[in-house]
C-alpha positions in Angstrom: 82.1 92.4 136.4 81.5 90.0 133.5 84.1 89.3 130.8 82.2 91.5 128.4 82.2 94.4 130.8 85.9 93.9 131.4 86.6 93.9 127.7 84.6 97.1 127.2 86.4 98.7 130.1 89.8 98.0 128.4 88.4 99.3 125.1 87.3 102.5 126.8 90.6 102.9 128.5 92.5 102.5 125.2 90.3 105.1 123.5 90.8 107.6 126.3 94.6 107.1 126.1 94.6 107.5 122.3 92.4 110.7 122.6 94.5 112.1 125.4 97.7 111.5 123.4 96.2 113.3 120.4 96.9 110.4 118.0 93.3 110.1 116.9 90.7 112.7 116.2 87.8 112.8 118.7 85.1 111.7 116.2 86.6 108.3 115.5 85.7 106.7 118.9 84.5 103.1 118.3 86.0 102.8 114.8 89.3 101.6 113.5 91.2 104.7 112.5 93.8 104.9 109.8 97.2 105.4 111.3 100.9 105.1 110.4 101.7 101.4 110.4 98.2 100.3 109.9 99.2 97.8 107.2 101.8 96.3 109.5 99.3 96.1 112.3 96.8 94.4 110.0 99.3 91.8 108.9 100.1 91.0 112.5 96.4 90.7 113.3 95.8 88.4 110.4 98.7 86.2 111.3 97.6 86.1 114.9 94.1 85.0 114.0 95.5 82.3 111.7 97.4 80.9 114.6 94.3 80.7 116.9 93.3 77.1 117.4 96.5 75.6 116.0 98.4 73.4 118.3 101.5 74.9 119.7 104.9 73.3 118.9 106.8 72.2 121.9 110.4 71.3 122.2 110.5 67.6 123.2 
């Protein structure tokens, strides 16, 4: 399995769990649905992306 196939498998698993839990409507598969806490999630994603590539601080 390639890395791309592994990523897709995880995406598919997450969508199945969301659908089975009834937290997303069935017609939103493959999209980014609106949900309670979306703004908080967006903020975390943005701050995570901003950290990518920055050197980590170490306690020395």
